[in-house]
Every structure is written in structure tokens, then in C-alpha cells.
C-alpha positions in Angstrom: -20.5 -6.2 -3.1 -20.3 -10.0 -3.5 -17.3 -11.5 -1.6 -15.7 -14.3 -3.4 -14.6 -17.4 -1.5 -10.9 -17.7 -2.5 -8.9 -20.9 -2.6 -5.2 -21.0 -2.2 -4.8 -21.8 -5.9 -6.9 -18.9 -6.9 -5.0 -16.5 -4.7 -1.7 -17.7 -6.2 -3.1 -17.3 -9.7 -4.3 -13.8 -9.0 -0.9 -12.8 -7.7 0.9 -14.4 -10.6 -1.1 -12.0 -12.9 0.1 -8.9 -11.1 2.5 -6.9 -13.3 5.0 -4.0 -12.9 5.8 -2.0 -16.0 9.5 -2.1 -16.9 9.4 1.7 -16.9 9.1 1.6 -13.1 12.4 -0.1 -12.9 13.9 2.3 -15.4 12.8 5.0 -12.9 14.0 3.2 -9.8 16.0 0.0 -10.4 16.2 -0.6 -6.6 12.4 -1.0 -6.3 10.7 -4.1 -4.8 7.0 -4.8 -4.4 6.0 -7.1 -1.6 2.5 -8.5 -2.2 0.3 -10.6 0.0 -3.3 -11.6 -0.6 -5.3 -13.0 2.3 -8.7 -14.6 2.3 -10.9 -14.6 5.3 -8.9 -11.9 7.1 -10.0 -10.9 10.6 -11.3 -7.4 10.1 -13.5 -5.2 12.3 -13.2 -2.1 14.5 -10.1 -1.0 16.3 -9.3 -3.3 19.2 -6.7 -3.8 22.0 -4.2 -5.5 19.7 -4.3 -2.8 17.0 -4.2 -0.1 19.7 -0.9 -1.6 21.1 0.6 -1.3 17.6 -0.5 2.3 17.4 0.9 3.2 20.8 4.2 1.7 19.8 4.3 3.8 16.6 3.2 7.0 18.5 5.9 6.5 21.1 8.8 5.5 18.8 11.8 7.7 18.0 10.9 9.1 14.6 13.7 10.4 12.4 12.2 12.3 9.5 15.7 12.3 7.9 15.8 8.5 7.9 17.5 7.2 4.7 14.5 5.1 3.7 12.1 8.1 3.8 14.7 10.0 1.8 14.7 7.3 -0.9 11.0 7.9 -1.3 11.3 11.7 -1.5 14.0 11.2 -4.2 11.7 8.8 -6.0 8.9 11.4 -6.0 11.2 14.1 -7.3 12.3 11.7 -10.1 8.8 11.8 -11.7 8.1 15.5 -11.1 6.2 15.4 -7.8 7.0 17.7 -4.9 7.3 15.5 -1.8 6.7 18.4 0.6 3.3 18.8 -1.0 2.2 15.3 -1.9 4.2 13.1 0.6 5.0 9.4 0.2 2.7 7.6 2.6 5.3 6.5 5.1 6.6 10.1 5.3 3.1 11.5 5.8 2.3 8.9 8.5 5.6 9.4 10.3 4.9 13.2 10.5 1.4 12.6 11.8 2.5 10.1 14.4 5.2 12.6 15.6 2.8 15.5 15.8 -0.6 14.3 16.9 -0.4 10.5 16.9 -2.0 8.1 14.4 -5.8 8.0 14.0 -7.9 5.0 15.1 -9.7 3.8 12.0 -10.2 0.0 12.0 -8.2 -3.0 13.1 -6.4 -3.7 9.7 -5.7 0.0 8.9 -4.5 0.8 12.4 -2.1 -2.2 12.3 -0.5 -1.6 8.9 -0.2 2.2 9.5 1.7 1.5 12.7 4.0 -1.0 11.0 4.6 1.5 8.2 5.8 4.1 10.7 7.9 1.6 12.8 9.6 0.2 9.7 9.7 3.5 7.6 8.1 1.7 4.7 5.0 2.5 2.6 2.2 -0.1 3.1 -1.2 -0.1 1.4 -4.1 -2.5 1.8 -6.9 -2.9 -0.7 -10.2 -4.8 -0.8 -9.3 -7.7 -3.1 -13.0 -8.3 -4.0 -13.2 -4.7 -5.4 -10.5 -5.3 -8.1 -11.5 -5.8 -11.7 -8.7 -7.8 -13.2 -5.2 -8.0 -11.7 -3.3 -5.2 -10.1 -0.4 -3.6 -12.0 2.0 -0.7 -11.4 2.5 1.5 -14.4 3.6 5.0 -15.3 0.4 6.8 -16.2 -0.3 8.3 -19.6 -2.7 10.8 -18.0 -6.0 9.4 -19.4 -6.6 6.9 -16.6 -9.5 7.6 -14.2 -9.0 8.0 -10.5 -12.2 8.0 -8.5 -11.9 10.0 -5.3 -13.8 12.5 -3.1 -13.7 16.2 -2.7 -15.7 17.9 0.0 -17.6 14.7 0.5 -18.6 14.4 -3.1 -17.4 11.8 -5.6 -15.1 13.1 -8.3 -13.0 11.7 -11.1 -9.4 12.8 -11.5 -6.6 11.9 -13.8 -3.0 11.3 -12.8 -0.1 13.3 -14.3 1.6 11.7 -17.3 4.6 9.7 -16.1 3.2 9.3 -12.6 3.6 5.8 -11.1 0.1 4.4 -10.3 -1.3 1.2 -9.2 -4.4 0.3 -11.3 -6.8 -2.4 -12.4 -9.0 -2.8 -15.5 -11.4 -0.1 -14.3 -8.9 2.7 -13.3 -6.3 3.9 -10.8 -6.4 2.3 -7.4 -3.5 4.4 -5.9 -1.8 7.5 -7.2 1.9 8.4 -7.0 3.0 4.9 -6.0 1.5 5.1 -2.5 0.2 8.7 -2.0 -3.6 8.4 -2.2 -5.9 5.4 -2.6 -9.3 5.3 -4.2 -12.4 4.7 -2.0 -13.5 2.2 -4.6 -11.0 -0.4 -3.4 -10.7 0.8 0.2 -11.0 -1.7 3.1 -13.8 -1.4 5.7 -14.7 -3.1 8.9 -16.4 -5.9 6.9 -13.6 -6.5 4.4 -13.0 -10.3 4.1 -10.3 -10.6 1.4 -7.4 -8.2 1.3 -4.4 -7.3 -0.9 -1.4 -5.9 1.0 1.2 -3.9 -1.0 4.6 -3.0 0.5 6.7 -0.6 -1.6 10.4 -0.8 -0.8 13.4 1.1 -2.2 17.1 0.9 -1.5 19.9 -1.8 -1.7 18.0 -3.9 0.9 14.5 -3.4 -0.6 13.7 -7.1 -1.0 14.7 -7.9 2.6 12.8 -4.9 4.0 9.6 -5.8 2.1 9.9 -9.4 3.4 10.3 -8.2 7.0 7.2 -6.0 6.6 5.1 -8.8 5.1 6.1 -11.2 7.9 5.3 -8.6 10.5 1.9 -8.0 9.0 1.2 -11.7 8.8 2.0 -12.1 12.5 0.3 -8.9 13.7 -3.0 -9.7 11.9 -2.9 -13.5 12.6 -3.4 -14.0 8.9 -4.1 -17.7 8.5 -4.8 -19.6 5.3 -5.6 -19.3 2.5 -3.0 -16.7 1.7 -0.2 -16.1 -0.9 2.8 -14.0 -1.1 4.9 -12.7 -4.0 7.9 -10.3 -4.4 8.6 -8.5 -7.6 11.9 -6.7 -7.9 12.7 -7.1 -11.6 10.7 -6.5 -14.7 8.9 -9.6 -15.9 
């Protein structure tokens, strides 16, 4: 994959094109998306810095009845999903941290997984160079394609009608808001340009998304060029 050299203006223009369907706010008026794109991010294998974040998450006092996790379970129920079967990402990570500890994957993934658990907020990271057109959050009609794997083999699935999905011009990049990402846009040890998506709910959603973005920026030492945007009303 050819990695584009992004300027600050290009990052800002890409973010400005991100859209959230008004139907999402009809479903949850308290939703806020915190978005950050970073060019030239420091990626690579797990290191001592990311391991410190994981240790903090593994040793924190995890309350699975936390109100912020409950917001997401309620959101999943609102579009027909069963959160005890397909869990919101922050819920699934919190349970994993409490039971066996978080896995060591790579520097970026380890860090954002840990922050997600510590702040009880869903965070996703995508390879910006893998996107075809801008990202948008919509309620699926059921015809969209979601490329994933099953038993190590590539398969194409389709979301349920009405399911919130992040997508680009090619297909779905993440199902059920933040449940499962496609390998097509997944980050790796060599990812150079990244899109961070923070999904927040509740009366303090914008503030919580901003705190998570600031924490990510500091933890990953994300320098320039980068751009940040928050969307908490329908455009």
C-alpha cells in the first residue's frame, strides 16, 4: 500500500469531509465523535511505554456497572443488538482486562486499548491510507459489505439493517459503532498515518471525547501534522 505524505491542510480537509448521518443522533442525541488524524505517527512493536499503559489498565479498579459502559449497552439495545453477545468495545476490553489482562499487540493498539479501559470509552484506530473516500457513520441498510475473517479465511458479511456502522466508499470499516473492525483498514507495526475515533455518550460526551483525544496525543507523542475534530450534532 502506498503511504501518502499528508500536509496539515490535507488532514484538515479530510476530517472536514467526515459525516455522521442525522439518524445516528435520532438514535442517541447525546452522541459525540472525537476524531484525530495523525501523519507520521510513531508505530512499531510493543515497547516499555505502551507496556506501562497496559499495566495501569490491568491493575485499575474496573467497575463493569460503570454508567458510561451502561450508556453503550443501552445504545446497543436501541438498535436491536444484544450487548451480552456482541459487546461494545470498551465493555469487552474492560472484561478482558479484569479477567486475563489486555493483550500485547503493537505500540499504538496497546496504548489506545489501555486508555479505553482507564477512561471507559470506546476508541478505534484505523490506517488512514487504507480509506477510500472520507469516513462516515451511518445506519446500515443491510447491503453494505464488511470484509472480515473466519477461521483464518477472508469472508464478506453484511450488517443488520439499522445497525450503526462506520464506512468509506468501499464498504464498512467498523460494525455496530465500535464492535468489530475490518482487517482492510487495520493498523500494523508499519502504519504511518492513522485515524483515531473516540465514541462518547452521555451528558458530558464532548468533554470525555476531548480528554481521551488529549490523552492519546500525549501518550503517543503525536506531533505534527495532525488535525482534530468533534462532531456532536448533525451537519
